[in-house]
N, C-alpha and C positions, 0 to 999 in steps of 0.2 A: 335701194333696200331689196333683198332676195323675195321675189314673188312667192316663193315656197312657204315663207313665214306667214303671208296673208291667207294662202290656201289651208295651212295648218289651222290659224285662228277661226276660219270659217267652216273648217271640217269638210272641205269641198276640193277636189283636185279637177282642173279643166285641162283638156287635152290641147286646145287651142290658146296658146299662150299670147298669140298676136291680138286675138279679140279681147282677151283680158286686159292686156295693155292698152288696147283702144278704149275700154271702159273708163280707164283712168285719165284719158288724154283730154285735157281741157281745150276749148277752141282757141284760146290764146296761144298755146303750143302749137297746135295743129297749122294755125295760120303761118306761124314762122317756119315750119318745118315742111309745110305744103304737104300734110298727111290728113287722114281722117280724124275727125274729133269724136267724142263720145256722144254728140247730140242726137243722132239717129237712134243710137242704143237707149239714150235716156227717154226719147219719145216712146219707144216700145216699151221700155220697162215701167213707164207710167201707167199705161194701159194695164199691163199684166198685174201690176201692184193693185190697181182698183179692182180687177177681177177676183184675185185671191183673197183680198180682205173681205169683199163682198160675198164670196162664196163662204168664207169661214163663218162670217155673221149669220148667213142664212142657215148654215147646218148646225151652229152651236149656240146662238142666241135666238132661239125660234119665239121667245116671248117678247122680244122687241118689235115695236111696230115698223113700218116701212120708214116712215120719217125719222124715226129714232136710230134705224140702222144707217140711214144716210149721214146723221149727225156724228154717229160713231166713226165711220168710215172717214169722214172729212177730218175729224180729231187726230186720227191716226195716220193717215196718208197725208202728211204734212212734213214741212221742212224741218221741224224740230224733232220729230220722231225719226226721220231718215239720219239727221245729223247724229244722233245717239248711237245708231248703227255705225255710222262711219267712225266715231270716236271708239266704240267697242273694239273694232278691228284694225284701228290705227290706218285708217284710209289715207290720211294726210302724208303719210310716208311713201306713198306710191303714186300720188298724183303727178302729172306732167303738165307744168305751167309755163306759160310764157314769161319774158321777162319782166313785164309790168306787174303781172298777177303774183310773180314770185317775190318781188321787191315789196308788195303791199301785203304779203302774207296771206296770199289767196289760198293756201293750204289749210288755213284755219277760218275761212269763210263758210259758215253753215249752208250757203246756197250752192256753192260749189261742190262741197262734200255730199250734199243730199242728191245733187245731180249724179254723182259717180254712183251712189248706191242704186238709183233707178237704172242706170246704165249696166251695173253688175248684174241686177235682176234679170235683165234683158239677156246678158251673156249666158248666164246659167240655164236660162229657159232654151236658148237657142242651141246650146251645147249639149245639155243633159236631160231637157224635157220639162215639162210643167210640174210632174211630181217634186223634182229637186228643187225648182224654184219656189214652189208652195212651201217645202220643208224650211227652206232658208228665210222665207218672209215670215211665217208663223213662229218659227223658233225666236226670231229676234223682235217680233212685234207683239206676241201673244199678251205680255204684261201690260203694254199700253193699250191693247183691245179691251183687256179686262177693266182697267183703270176707267177708260172712257165710256165703258157700257154702264159702269156704276154712277157715273156723273152725268149720264145722257139727259136727265130731266132737270138738271141745274141751269140757271140763267147764263146766257152767253156775256162775255165780258163788257161788250158795248152796253147792254142793258144795266148791268151793275154799275158802270162807269156813269151813265145817264142818271140813275137814280141818286148816286152819291152827289153829283154835281148839282142836282136840281133839289136838293133836300132843303135849301133855304129859298127856293124860288126858282122860276124859270131861267134857263141861260140857253144861250145860242150855241150848239155844239156842231163843229164842222170837220169832216175827215177830207183831206186834201193830198192827193198823190202829187209828189215832188219830182219823183224820177222813175223811169221805167228801164230795166235792163234784161237782157237775155232774149233767146228765140221767141218767136211769135206764139209757139205752143206751149211755152214754159217761163213766162215772164216773172221778174222779181220786181215788187213795187216798194218804193220809199213813200212813207205816208206820214203826214203830221196831223194831230188833233188839235183844233182850235176851240177855245172857249171864249165866246163874246170877242171873237178877233185876236186873241192873244195864244200863241202856240204853247201848250203845256206838254206836249209829249210828242215823240218820234218813234217810228218802229220800220222794220222791213218784213214783208211777207210774200208768199208765193202767189197769191191771188188777191183781188181788190176786196172780196167779200169778207176775208179774215183780217184785214187791215183795220 
């Protein structure tokens, strides 16, 4: 796909096209071609994303307490929100994947797409500066931030699940990590939830606490 279509969708034109392509280069493709993957850009983008969202909350949601801001940021800076950005701008059309990831529909995997968004944020920052990176992040996440701020006082889903399962008496609930993938700084966890030893649900998350 023409990279210009992507830039048009984002409203950004980057001079360094090589770095932009690196942002969409998954490690599976990089290993096959012996080139750089997007992992280092992803690492930087993750830190920049935290800073931008944290600063935005501080400046615009001053009524929130520190703990509430932390919860809102965690709710926004997550795989699900970043996946929505990737879908909005058709990132799947530009991903470079190795053969294994390609045949297993890696271009549709939320974790891979979310990582590419973080790598792109780092690319914008390095090429155009913090102001442009901030504009991109806030433009794409302001609605998510607003929704999360409204729901910050609500119970987390683990508490809700526990209350529903224990309505007729105590049950033993256990969350078990069954698989870990990805680099150490940004792992993805497959988790099962057991009730009285029986598996009742499975899910994938970017950190253990959210699983």
